[in-house]
A tleap script that builds the chain and sets N, CA, C and O, in Angstrom:
source leaprc.protein.ff14SB
mol = sequence {
  NMET ARG GLN ARG ASP LEU HIE THR LEU PRO
  ASP ASN LEU PRO VAL PRO THR ASP ASP GLY
  ALA CYS ASP HIE LEU PRO GLY THR ASN LEU
  PRO SER ILE LYS LEU ASN SER THR GLY GLY
  GLN PRO ILE ASP LEU ALA HIE LEU ARG GLY
  ARG THR VAL VAL TYR VAL TYR PRO ARG THR
  GLY ARG PRO ASP GLN PRO GLY SER VAL ALA
  TRP ASP ALA ILE PRO GLY ALA ARG GLY CYS
  THR PRO GLN SER CYS GLY PHE ARG ASP HIE
  ALA ALA GLN LEU ARG ALA ALA GLY ALA SER
  ALA ILE PHE GLY LEU SER THR GLN THR THR
  GLU TYR GLN ARG GLU VAL VAL GLU ARG LEU
  HIE LEU PRO PHE ARG CCYS
}
set mol.1.N position { -5.423 26.820 5.606 }
set mol.1.CA position { -5.460 25.859 4.530 }
set mol.1.C position { -6.552 24.835 4.821 }
set mol.1.O position { -6.637 24.313 5.933 }
set mol.2.N position { -7.369 24.555 3.844 }
set mol.2.CA position { -8.501 23.640 3.999 }
set mol.2.C position { -8.043 22.195 3.869 }
set mol.2.O position { -7.339 21.847 2.921 }
set mol.3.N position { -8.441 21.352 4.818 }
set mol.3.CA position { -8.130 19.914 4.770 }
set mol.3.C position { -9.131 19.223 3.856 }
set mol.3.O position { -10.323 19.531 3.880 }
set mol.4.N position { -8.639 18.286 3.049 }
set mol.4.CA position { -9.508 17.508 2.175 }
set mol.4.C position { -9.785 16.163 2.816 }
set mol.4.O position { -8.928 15.608 3.505 }
set mol.5.N position { -10.961 15.646 2.595 }
set mol.5.CA position { -11.327 14.327 3.095 }
set mol.5.C position { -10.810 13.288 2.102 }
set mol.5.O position { -11.345 13.151 1.002 }
set mol.6.N position { -9.766 12.558 2.498 }
set mol.6.CA position { -9.149 11.587 1.594 }
set mol.6.C position { -10.035 10.382 1.312 }
set mol.6.O position { -9.760 9.618 0.387 }
set mol.7.N position { -11.080 10.205 2.086 }
set mol.7.CA position { -11.942 9.042 1.923 }
set mol.7.C position { -13.182 9.332 1.068 }
set mol.7.O position { -13.991 8.437 0.823 }
set mol.8.N position { -13.328 10.578 0.616 }
set mol.8.CA position { -14.436 10.937 -0.249 }
set mol.8.C position { -13.896 11.162 -1.646 }
set mol.8.O position { -13.043 12.024 -1.856 }
set mol.9.N position { -14.387 10.395 -2.598 }
set mol.9.CA position { -13.896 10.494 -3.972 }
set mol.9.C position { -14.496 11.704 -4.670 }
set mol.9.O position { -15.696 11.954 -4.551 }
set mol.10.N position { -13.677 12.460 -5.397 }
set mol.10.CA position { -14.221 13.575 -6.172 }
set mol.10.C position { -15.018 13.052 -7.361 }
set mol.10.O position { -14.736 11.969 -7.874 }
set mol.11.N position { -15.998 13.807 -7.789 }
set mol.11.CA position { -16.854 13.386 -8.901 }
set mol.11.C position { -16.078 13.190 -10.193 }
set mol.11.O position { -16.466 12.372 -11.027 }
set mol.12.N position { -14.981 13.932 -10.374 }
set mol.12.CA position { -14.243 13.891 -11.632 }
set mol.12.C position { -12.985 13.023 -11.568 }
set mol.12.O position { -12.091 13.187 -12.397 }
set mol.13.N position { -12.897 12.110 -10.609 }
set mol.13.CA position { -11.730 11.244 -10.492 }
set mol.13.C position { -11.666 10.316 -11.703 }
set mol.13.O position { -12.607 9.560 -11.945 }
set mol.14.N position { -10.560 10.359 -12.478 }
set mol.14.CA position { -10.469 9.498 -13.661 }
set mol.14.C position { -10.512 8.021 -13.277 }
set mol.14.O position { -9.991 7.625 -12.234 }
set mol.15.N position { -11.127 7.224 -14.115 }
set mol.15.CA position { -11.240 5.791 -13.890 }
set mol.15.C position { -10.061 5.092 -14.584 }
set mol.15.O position { -9.789 5.355 -15.756 }
set mol.16.N position { -9.359 4.201 -13.860 }
set mol.16.CA position { -8.239 3.512 -14.501 }
set mol.16.C position { -8.733 2.488 -15.518 }
set mol.16.O position { -9.840 1.961 -15.404 }
set mol.17.N position { -7.898 2.219 -16.504 }
set mol.17.CA position { -8.208 1.179 -17.474 }
set mol.17.C position { -7.093 0.141 -17.428 }
set mol.17.O position { -5.925 0.481 -17.239 }
set mol.18.N position { -7.457 -1.114 -17.600 }
set mol.18.CA position { -6.478 -2.203 -17.604 }
set mol.18.C position { -5.967 -2.361 -19.024 }
set mol.18.O position { -6.695 -2.801 -19.913 }
set mol.19.N position { -4.701 -1.996 -19.230 }
set mol.19.CA position { -4.114 -2.091 -20.562 }
set mol.19.C position { -3.394 -3.419 -20.796 }
set mol.19.O position { -2.810 -3.631 -21.859 }
set mol.20.N position { -3.436 -4.310 -19.808 }
set mol.20.CA position { -2.834 -5.624 -19.946 }
set mol.20.C position { -1.331 -5.651 -19.738 }
set mol.20.O position { -0.711 -6.703 -19.894 }
set mol.21.N position { -0.727 -4.518 -19.388 }
set mol.21.CA position { 0.731 -4.445 -19.255 }
set mol.21.C position { 1.275 -5.318 -18.127 }
set mol.21.O position { 2.469 -5.615 -18.106 }
set mol.22.N position { 0.434 -5.729 -17.200 }
set mol.22.CA position { 0.899 -6.561 -16.072 }
set mol.22.C position { 0.434 -8.006 -16.179 }
set mol.22.O position { 0.599 -8.775 -15.232 }
set mol.23.N position { -0.138 -8.386 -17.304 }
set mol.23.CA position { -0.664 -9.737 -17.458 }
set mol.23.C position { 0.394 -10.822 -17.299 }
set mol.23.O position { 0.062 -11.962 -16.976 }
set mol.24.N position { 1.649 -10.489 -17.517 }
set mol.24.CA position { 2.733 -11.471 -17.429 }
set mol.24.C position { 3.225 -11.685 -15.998 }
set mol.24.O position { 4.039 -12.580 -15.769 }
set mol.25.N position { 2.765 -10.904 -15.040 }
set mol.25.CA position { 3.323 -10.955 -13.692 }
set mol.25.C position { 2.886 -12.135 -12.825 }
set mol.25.O position { 3.704 -12.611 -12.038 }
set mol.26.N position { 1.652 -12.640 -12.916 }
set mol.26.CA position { 1.297 -13.769 -12.046 }
set mol.26.C position { 2.255 -14.940 -12.215 }
set mol.26.O position { 2.545 -15.370 -13.332 }
set mol.27.N position { 2.738 -15.445 -11.091 }
set mol.27.CA position { 3.651 -16.575 -11.098 }
set mol.27.C position { 5.116 -16.195 -11.247 }
set mol.27.O position { 5.985 -17.066 -11.221 }
set mol.28.N position { 5.402 -14.914 -11.402 }
set mol.28.CA position { 6.781 -14.467 -11.554 }
set mol.28.C position { 7.514 -14.589 -10.220 }
set mol.28.O position { 6.985 -14.205 -9.177 }
set mol.29.N position { 8.720 -15.120 -10.258 }
set mol.29.CA position { 9.541 -15.204 -9.050 }
set mol.29.C position { 10.272 -13.887 -8.832 }
set mol.29.O position { 10.785 -13.283 -9.774 }
set mol.30.N position { 10.310 -13.460 -7.600 }
set mol.30.CA position { 11.024 -12.232 -7.257 }
set mol.30.C position { 12.485 -12.520 -6.970 }
set mol.30.O position { 12.816 -13.598 -6.476 }
set mol.31.N position { 13.365 -11.575 -7.272 }
set mol.31.CA position { 14.771 -11.769 -6.913 }
set mol.31.C position { 14.935 -11.649 -5.399 }
set mol.31.O position { 14.087 -11.071 -4.720 }
set mol.32.N position { 16.013 -12.188 -4.887 }
set mol.32.CA position { 16.281 -12.124 -3.452 }
set mol.32.C position { 16.807 -10.733 -3.098 }
set mol.32.O position { 17.929 -10.372 -3.451 }
set mol.33.N position { 15.977 -9.959 -2.394 }
set mol.33.CA position { 16.346 -8.625 -1.924 }
set mol.33.C position { 15.819 -8.493 -0.500 }
set mol.33.O position { 14.623 -8.663 -0.266 }
set mol.34.N position { 16.692 -8.194 0.445 }
set mol.34.CA position { 16.256 -7.995 1.821 }
set mol.34.C position { 15.780 -6.557 2.007 }
set mol.34.O position { 16.493 -5.603 1.695 }
set mol.35.N position { 14.558 -6.426 2.522 }
set mol.35.CA position { 13.946 -5.123 2.747 }
set mol.35.C position { 13.752 -4.907 4.242 }
set mol.35.O position { 13.380 -5.833 4.964 }
set mol.36.N position { 14.004 -3.688 4.705 }
set mol.36.CA position { 13.737 -3.360 6.103 }
set mol.36.C position { 12.242 -3.441 6.355 }
set mol.36.O position { 11.435 -3.269 5.441 }
set mol.37.N position { 11.885 -3.703 7.592 }
set mol.37.CA position { 10.479 -3.882 7.936 }
set mol.37.C position { 10.160 -3.201 9.255 }
set mol.37.O position { 11.020 -3.066 10.126 }
set mol.38.N position { 8.910 -2.774 9.387 }
set mol.38.CA position { 8.468 -2.166 10.642 }
set mol.38.C position { 8.417 -3.187 11.766 }
set mol.38.O position { 8.279 -2.812 12.930 }
set mol.39.N position { 8.524 -4.468 11.443 }
set mol.39.CA position { 8.547 -5.519 12.454 }
set mol.39.C position { 9.915 -5.711 13.089 }
set mol.39.O position { 10.062 -6.496 14.026 }
set mol.40.N position { 10.925 -4.993 12.581 }
set mol.40.CA position { 12.254 -5.067 13.170 }
set mol.40.C position { 13.199 -6.039 12.492 }
set mol.40.O position { 14.413 -5.939 12.672 }
set mol.41.N position { 12.680 -6.967 11.727 }
set mol.41.CA position { 13.505 -7.944 11.025 }
set mol.41.C position { 13.381 -7.706 9.519 }
set mol.41.O position { 12.292 -7.398 9.034 }
set mol.42.N position { 14.481 -7.844 8.774 }
set mol.42.CA position { 14.374 -7.699 7.323 }
set mol.42.C position { 13.495 -8.794 6.722 }
set mol.42.O position { 13.372 -9.889 7.270 }
set mol.43.N position { 12.898 -8.473 5.600 }
set mol.43.CA position { 12.033 -9.410 4.893 }
set mol.43.C position { 12.609 -9.608 3.497 }
set mol.43.O position { 12.936 -8.642 2.809 }
set mol.44.N position { 12.727 -10.851 3.091 }
set mol.44.CA position { 13.154 -11.169 1.738 }
set mol.44.C position { 11.954 -11.800 1.046 }
set mol.44.O position { 11.625 -12.960 1.297 }
set mol.45.N position { 11.301 -11.038 0.177 }
set mol.45.CA position { 10.072 -11.503 -0.460 }
set mol.45.C position { 10.275 -12.785 -1.262 }
set mol.45.O position { 9.345 -13.579 -1.401 }
set mol.46.N position { 11.470 -12.994 -1.786 }
set mol.46.CA position { 11.745 -14.194 -2.578 }
set mol.46.C position { 11.720 -15.461 -1.736 }
set mol.46.O position { 11.565 -16.555 -2.277 }
set mol.47.N position { 11.869 -15.332 -0.427 }
set mol.47.CA position { 11.921 -16.512 0.442 }
set mol.47.C position { 10.619 -16.771 1.195 }
set mol.47.O position { 10.544 -17.697 2.002 }
set mol.48.N position { 9.598 -15.962 0.937 }
set mol.48.CA position { 8.312 -16.176 1.596 }
set mol.48.C position { 7.593 -17.345 0.943 }
set mol.48.O position { 7.712 -17.554 -0.265 }
set mol.49.N position { 6.866 -18.090 1.716 }
set mol.49.CA position { 6.103 -19.227 1.212 }
set mol.49.C position { 4.626 -18.871 1.179 }
set mol.49.O position { 4.140 -18.085 1.993 }
set mol.50.N position { 3.944 -19.446 0.252 }
set mol.50.CA position { 2.517 -19.199 0.134 }
set mol.50.C position { 2.239 -17.956 -0.693 }
set mol.50.O position { 3.155 -17.346 -1.244 }
set mol.51.N position { 0.994 -17.593 -0.776 }
set mol.51.CA position { 0.566 -16.415 -1.543 }
set mol.51.C position { 0.792 -15.171 -0.695 }
set mol.51.O position { 0.323 -15.087 0.440 }
set mol.52.N position { 1.510 -14.217 -1.252 }
set mol.52.CA position { 1.843 -12.987 -0.541 }
set mol.52.C position { 1.276 -11.793 -1.297 }
set mol.52.O position { 1.415 -11.702 -2.517 }
set mol.53.N position { 0.642 -10.884 -0.580 }
set mol.53.CA position { 0.136 -9.649 -1.157 }
set mol.53.C position { 1.112 -8.540 -0.789 }
set mol.53.O position { 1.381 -8.304 0.389 }
set mol.54.N position { 1.640 -7.859 -1.804 }
set mol.54.CA position { 2.515 -6.712 -1.594 }
set mol.54.C position { 1.903 -5.545 -2.356 }
set mol.54.O position { 1.807 -5.586 -3.582 }
set mol.55.N position { 1.492 -4.513 -1.643 }
set mol.55.CA position { 1.017 -3.318 -2.328 }
set mol.55.C position { 2.106 -2.259 -2.208 }
set mol.55.O position { 2.762 -2.138 -1.173 }
set mol.56.N position { 2.287 -1.503 -3.268 }
set mol.56.CA position { 3.400 -0.560 -3.378 }
set mol.56.C position { 2.840 0.864 -3.434 }
set mol.56.O position { 1.852 1.136 -4.116 }
set mol.57.N position { 3.491 1.750 -2.709 }
set mol.57.CA position { 3.052 3.144 -2.683 }
set mol.57.C position { 4.249 4.061 -2.428 }
set mol.57.O position { 5.195 3.664 -1.747 }
set mol.58.N position { 4.219 5.276 -2.964 }
set mol.58.CA position { 5.361 6.168 -2.786 }
set mol.58.C position { 5.432 6.805 -1.402 }
set mol.58.O position { 6.515 6.892 -0.822 }
set mol.59.N position { 4.299 7.251 -0.862 }
set mol.59.CA position { 4.344 7.891 0.458 }
set mol.59.C position { 2.938 8.015 1.036 }
set mol.59.O position { 1.972 8.281 0.321 }
set mol.60.N position { 2.853 7.819 2.323 }
set mol.60.CA position { 1.590 8.069 3.019 }
set mol.60.C position { 1.616 9.496 3.544 }
set mol.60.O position { 2.670 10.037 3.877 }
set mol.61.N position { 0.450 10.081 3.609 }
set mol.61.CA position { 0.333 11.439 4.126 }
set mol.61.C position { 0.253 11.450 5.638 }
set mol.61.O position { 0.173 10.409 6.290 }
set mol.62.N position { 0.276 12.636 6.164 }
set mol.62.CA position { 0.136 12.836 7.607 }
set mol.62.C position { -1.043 13.766 7.840 }
set mol.62.O position { -1.286 14.662 7.032 }
set mol.63.N position { -1.779 13.572 8.925 }
set mol.63.CA position { -2.951 14.409 9.166 }
set mol.63.C position { -2.608 15.883 9.366 }
set mol.63.O position { -3.457 16.748 9.150 }
set mol.64.N position { -1.388 16.176 9.770 }
set mol.64.CA position { -1.005 17.571 10.018 }
set mol.64.C position { -0.414 18.248 8.774 }
set mol.64.O position { 0.043 19.388 8.849 }
set mol.65.N position { -0.421 17.544 7.624 }
set mol.65.CA position { 0.106 18.102 6.386 }
set mol.65.C position { -0.941 17.958 5.288 }
set mol.65.O position { -1.608 16.926 5.204 }
set mol.66.N position { -1.094 18.982 4.444 }
set mol.66.CA position { -2.100 18.891 3.377 }
set mol.66.C position { -1.691 17.861 2.328 }
set mol.66.O position { -0.507 17.673 2.051 }
set mol.67.N position { -2.677 17.208 1.757 }
set mol.67.CA position { -2.422 16.257 0.683 }
set mol.67.C position { -2.261 16.991 -0.638 }
set mol.67.O position { -2.573 18.177 -0.734 }
set mol.68.N position { -1.784 16.304 -1.635 }
set mol.68.CA position { -1.566 16.895 -2.946 }
set mol.68.C position { -2.828 16.776 -3.790 }
set mol.68.O position { -3.406 15.694 -3.900 }
set mol.69.N position { -3.255 17.887 -4.385 }
set mol.69.CA position { -4.415 17.841 -5.281 }
set mol.69.C position { -4.056 17.146 -6.587 }
set mol.69.O position { -4.945 16.753 -7.343 }
set mol.70.N position { -2.754 16.988 -6.862 }
set mol.70.CA position { -2.308 16.316 -8.088 }
set mol.70.C position { -2.741 14.853 -8.122 }
set mol.70.O position { -2.882 14.281 -9.203 }
set mol.71.N position { -2.955 14.234 -6.952 }
set mol.71.CA position { -3.387 12.829 -6.941 }
set mol.71.C position { -4.686 12.634 -7.694 }
set mol.71.O position { -4.897 11.592 -8.315 }
set mol.72.N position { -5.566 13.638 -7.644 }
set mol.72.CA position { -6.864 13.500 -8.298 }
set mol.72.C position { -6.770 13.467 -9.815 }
set mol.72.O position { -7.750 13.123 -10.477 }
set mol.73.N position { -5.625 13.813 -10.385 }
set mol.73.CA position { -5.451 13.777 -11.836 }
set mol.73.C position { -4.976 12.414 -12.322 }
set mol.73.O position { -4.945 12.172 -13.528 }
set mol.74.N position { -4.605 11.519 -11.406 }
set mol.74.CA position { -4.085 10.203 -11.770 }
set mol.74.C position { -5.235 9.196 -11.728 }
set mol.74.O position { -5.867 9.039 -10.683 }
set mol.75.N position { -5.523 8.506 -12.847 }
set mol.75.CA position { -6.631 7.546 -12.847 }
set mol.75.C position { -6.492 6.510 -11.733 }
set mol.75.O position { -5.471 5.832 -11.621 }
set mol.76.N position { -7.534 6.401 -10.917 }
set mol.76.CA position { -7.575 5.418 -9.846 }
set mol.76.C position { -6.864 5.828 -8.580 }
set mol.76.O position { -7.051 5.197 -7.539 }
set mol.77.N position { -6.056 6.864 -8.639 }
set mol.77.CA position { -5.300 7.271 -7.442 }
set mol.77.C position { -6.192 8.067 -6.504 }
set mol.77.O position { -7.060 8.829 -6.928 }
set mol.78.N position { -5.955 7.870 -5.250 }
set mol.78.CA position { -6.670 8.676 -4.260 }
set mol.78.C position { -5.758 8.929 -3.073 }
set mol.78.O position { -6.179 9.502 -2.068 }
set mol.79.N position { -4.544 8.512 -3.189 }
set mol.79.CA position { -3.601 8.720 -2.103 }
set mol.79.C position { -3.238 7.419 -1.433 }
set mol.79.O position { -3.998 6.451 -1.455 }
set mol.80.N position { -2.072 7.414 -0.842 }
set mol.80.CA position { -1.522 6.202 -0.256 }
set mol.80.C position { -2.101 5.873 1.111 }
set mol.80.O position { -2.167 4.703 1.487 }
set mol.81.N position { -2.519 6.883 1.855 }
set mol.81.CA position { -3.115 6.619 3.162 }
set mol.81.C position { -4.431 5.851 3.004 }
set mol.81.O position { -4.614 4.832 3.670 }
set mol.82.N position { -5.355 6.307 2.143 }
set mol.82.CA position { -6.575 5.512 1.938 }
set mol.82.C position { -6.285 4.126 1.356 }
set mol.82.O position { -6.989 3.164 1.664 }
set mol.83.N position { -5.255 4.024 0.522 }
set mol.83.CA position { -4.875 2.722 -0.029 }
set mol.83.C position { -4.473 1.778 1.103 }
set mol.83.O position { -4.921 0.632 1.152 }
set mol.84.N position { -3.631 2.261 2.007 }
set mol.84.CA position { -3.209 1.437 3.143 }
set mol.84.C position { -4.393 1.063 4.017 }
set mol.84.O position { -4.480 -0.064 4.504 }
set mol.85.N position { -5.303 2.003 4.218 }
set mol.85.CA position { -6.497 1.710 5.021 }
set mol.85.C position { -7.381 0.674 4.330 }
set mol.85.O position { -8.020 -0.137 5.000 }
set mol.86.N position { -7.424 0.693 3.008 }
set mol.86.CA position { -8.189 -0.308 2.272 }
set mol.86.C position { -7.620 -1.706 2.466 }
set mol.86.O position { -8.369 -2.665 2.653 }
set mol.87.N position { -6.296 -1.823 2.422 }
set mol.87.CA position { -5.680 -3.133 2.674 }
set mol.87.C position { -5.891 -3.540 4.127 }
set mol.87.O position { -6.086 -4.722 4.412 }
set mol.88.N position { -5.856 -2.591 5.040 }
set mol.88.CA position { -6.133 -2.882 6.451 }
set mol.88.C position { -7.559 -3.414 6.603 }
set mol.88.O position { -7.785 -4.435 7.252 }
set mol.89.N position { -8.512 -2.709 5.999 }
set mol.89.CA position { -9.923 -3.058 6.160 }
set mol.89.C position { -10.280 -4.389 5.505 }
set mol.89.O position { -11.266 -5.021 5.883 }
set mol.90.N position { -9.485 -4.816 4.525 }
set mol.90.CA position { -9.769 -6.066 3.808 }
set mol.90.C position { -8.745 -7.160 4.099 }
set mol.90.O position { -8.720 -8.179 3.408 }
set mol.91.N position { -7.903 -6.966 5.107 }
set mol.91.CA position { -6.857 -7.945 5.429 }
set mol.91.C position { -7.449 -9.322 5.735 }
set mol.91.O position { -6.925 -10.335 5.271 }
set mol.92.N position { -8.513 -9.369 6.496 }
set mol.92.CA position { -9.120 -10.658 6.841 }
set mol.92.C position { -9.651 -11.359 5.582 }
set mol.92.O position { -9.526 -12.577 5.457 }
set mol.93.N position { -10.237 -10.604 4.657 }
set mol.93.CA position { -10.731 -11.187 3.408 }
set mol.93.C position { -9.582 -11.705 2.550 }
set mol.93.O position { -9.693 -12.765 1.933 }
set mol.94.N position { -8.478 -10.961 2.510 }
set mol.94.CA position { -7.318 -11.406 1.741 }
set mol.94.C position { -6.765 -12.709 2.319 }
set mol.94.O position { -6.405 -13.627 1.582 }
set mol.95.N position { -6.705 -12.770 3.650 }
set mol.95.CA position { -6.212 -13.996 4.287 }
set mol.95.C position { -7.174 -15.157 4.035 }
set mol.95.O position { -6.743 -16.282 3.783 }
set mol.96.N position { -8.471 -14.882 4.102 }
set mol.96.CA position { -9.462 -15.931 3.840 }
set mol.96.C position { -9.384 -16.424 2.399 }
set mol.96.O position { -9.737 -17.568 2.112 }
set mol.97.N position { -8.924 -15.563 1.493 }
set mol.97.CA position { -8.782 -15.937 0.084 }
set mol.97.C position { -7.451 -16.625 -0.200 }
set mol.97.O position { -7.161 -16.968 -1.346 }
set mol.98.N position { -6.634 -16.829 0.849 }
set mol.98.CA position { -5.403 -17.590 0.671 }
set mol.98.C position { -4.102 -16.832 0.851 }
set mol.98.O position { -3.029 -17.419 0.713 }
set mol.99.N position { -4.168 -15.538 1.155 }
set mol.99.CA position { -2.931 -14.783 1.370 }
set mol.99.C position { -2.321 -15.179 2.713 }
set mol.99.O position { -2.969 -15.074 3.754 }
set mol.100.N position { -1.077 -15.632 2.679 }
set mol.100.CA position { -0.405 -15.997 3.924 }
set mol.100.C position { 0.287 -14.798 4.558 }
set mol.100.O position { 0.608 -14.819 5.746 }
set mol.101.N position { 0.518 -13.746 3.763 }
set mol.101.CA position { 1.154 -12.535 4.288 }
set mol.101.C position { 0.724 -11.336 3.459 }
set mol.101.O position { 0.405 -11.459 2.276 }
set mol.102.N position { 0.724 -10.167 4.106 }
set mol.102.CA position { 0.414 -8.890 3.456 }
set mol.102.C position { 1.509 -7.920 3.868 }
set mol.102.O position { 1.880 -7.855 5.039 }
set mol.103.N position { 2.021 -7.170 2.910 }
set mol.103.CA position { 3.041 -6.169 3.184 }
set mol.103.C position { 2.757 -4.908 2.381 }
set mol.103.O position { 2.253 -4.974 1.260 }
set mol.104.N position { 3.079 -3.775 2.956 }
set mol.104.CA position { 3.102 -2.513 2.231 }
set mol.104.C position { 4.546 -2.166 1.933 }
set mol.104.O position { 5.404 -2.299 2.807 }
set mol.105.N position { 4.834 -1.724 0.719 }
set mol.105.CA position { 6.195 -1.389 0.313 }
set mol.105.C position { 6.227 0.070 -0.118 }
set mol.105.O position { 5.545 0.462 -1.065 }
set mol.106.N position { 7.024 0.873 0.585 }
set mol.106.CA position { 7.054 2.313 0.367 }
set mol.106.C position { 8.476 2.816 0.180 }
set mol.106.O position { 9.444 2.140 0.530 }
set mol.107.N position { 8.583 4.004 -0.374 }
set mol.107.CA position { 9.879 4.669 -0.504 }
set mol.107.C position { 10.275 5.399 0.779 }
set mol.107.O position { 11.404 5.874 0.895 }
set mol.108.N position { 9.368 5.490 1.729 }
set mol.108.CA position { 9.651 6.216 2.966 }
set mol.108.C position { 10.509 5.384 3.915 }
set mol.108.O position { 10.635 4.169 3.759 }
set mol.109.N position { 11.092 6.059 4.896 }
set mol.109.CA position { 11.958 5.374 5.852 }
set mol.109.C position { 11.160 4.405 6.717 }
set mol.109.O position { 9.952 4.556 6.898 }
set mol.110.N position { 11.848 3.430 7.233 }
set mol.110.CA position { 11.217 2.455 8.127 }
set mol.110.C position { 10.664 3.155 9.358 }
set mol.110.O position { 9.581 2.810 9.830 }
set mol.111.N position { 11.389 4.127 9.880 }
set mol.111.CA position { 10.920 4.869 11.061 }
set mol.111.C position { 9.603 5.584 10.760 }
set mol.111.O position { 8.682 5.564 11.576 }
set mol.112.N position { 9.518 6.213 9.592 }
set mol.112.CA position { 8.283 6.893 9.199 }
set mol.112.C position { 7.153 5.880 9.100 }
set mol.112.O position { 6.041 6.138 9.561 }
set mol.113.N position { 7.433 4.736 8.505 }
set mol.113.CA position { 6.409 3.713 8.339 }
set mol.113.C position { 5.966 3.095 9.655 }
set mol.113.O position { 4.816 2.670 9.772 }
set mol.114.N position { 6.848 3.034 10.649 }
set mol.114.CA position { 6.429 2.546 11.983 }
set mol.114.C position { 5.321 3.428 12.540 }
set mol.114.O position { 4.357 2.930 13.122 }
set mol.115.N position { 5.458 4.733 12.361 }
set mol.115.CA position { 4.420 5.662 12.823 }
set mol.115.C position { 3.123 5.420 12.060 }
set mol.115.O position { 2.041 5.456 12.646 }
set mol.116.N position { 3.226 5.175 10.764 }
set mol.116.CA position { 2.042 4.933 9.931 }
set mol.116.C position { 1.333 3.652 10.375 }
set mol.116.O position { 0.109 3.637 10.511 }
set mol.117.N position { 2.092 2.584 10.601 }
set mol.117.CA position { 1.505 1.314 11.039 }
set mol.117.C position { 0.742 1.510 12.340 }
set mol.117.O position { -0.357 0.984 12.512 }
set mol.118.N position { 1.327 2.264 13.245 }
set mol.118.CA position { 0.667 2.510 14.541 }
set mol.118.C position { -0.551 3.417 14.380 }
set mol.118.O position { -1.626 3.107 14.893 }
set mol.119.N position { -0.390 4.539 13.668 }
set mol.119.CA position { -1.476 5.512 13.530 }
set mol.119.C position { -2.666 4.937 12.785 }
set mol.119.O position { -3.815 5.196 13.143 }
set mol.120.N position { -2.390 4.150 11.738 }
set mol.120.CA position { -3.483 3.600 10.920 }
set mol.120.C position { -3.945 2.221 11.413 }
set mol.120.O position { -4.876 1.643 10.852 }
set mol.121.N position { -3.304 1.702 12.448 }
set mol.121.CA position { -3.648 0.382 13.011 }
set mol.121.C position { -3.559 -0.710 11.935 }
set mol.121.O position { -4.471 -1.522 11.780 }
set mol.122.N position { -2.450 -0.711 11.204 }
set mol.122.CA position { -2.272 -1.710 10.154 }
set mol.122.C position { -1.923 -3.057 10.775 }
set mol.122.O position { -1.014 -3.127 11.602 }
set mol.123.N position { -2.620 -4.130 10.400 }
set mol.123.CA position { -2.362 -5.458 10.966 }
set mol.123.C position { -1.280 -6.229 10.191 }
set mol.123.O position { -1.281 -7.460 10.176 }
set mol.124.N position { -0.376 -5.510 9.561 }
set mol.124.CA position { 0.708 -6.112 8.792 }
set mol.124.C position { 1.880 -5.153 8.809 }
set mol.124.O position { 1.758 -4.001 9.226 }
set mol.125.N position { 3.022 -5.650 8.346 }
set mol.125.CA position { 4.244 -4.839 8.342 }
set mol.125.C position { 4.386 -4.077 7.036 }
set mol.125.O position { 3.858 -4.468 5.995 }
set mol.126.N position { 5.106 -2.991 7.129 }
set mol.126.CA position { 5.427 -2.184 5.947 }
set mol.126.C position { 6.931 -2.063 5.865 }
set mol.126.O position { 7.449 -1.426 4.949 }
savepdb mol mol.pdb
quit
């Protein structure tokens, strides 16, 4: 099975369009929900102070498993592993722009995400 380079965009990757469906979200308060964290302590996003960046993804891939070609049919999607690496690579810029915390939020288990944080050298908790 041929491995695909997740960091190289295909020529036919659809471009996302902003339909304005999220325009109401800035300034919205989150409900109090405790989430498990790779840092070992639960995190309640509603109780965090300052500007917090939370990026959401369904699952990160593993180097020993092939990625799904279906991702290329979703406008703007390129997979969750490159997304996490993008937040990793720009973490210092996000903090310089005022983010006091960065978190990744996934449907995967905390144990799985601990491996991802270590393997991808993420400077934040998931």
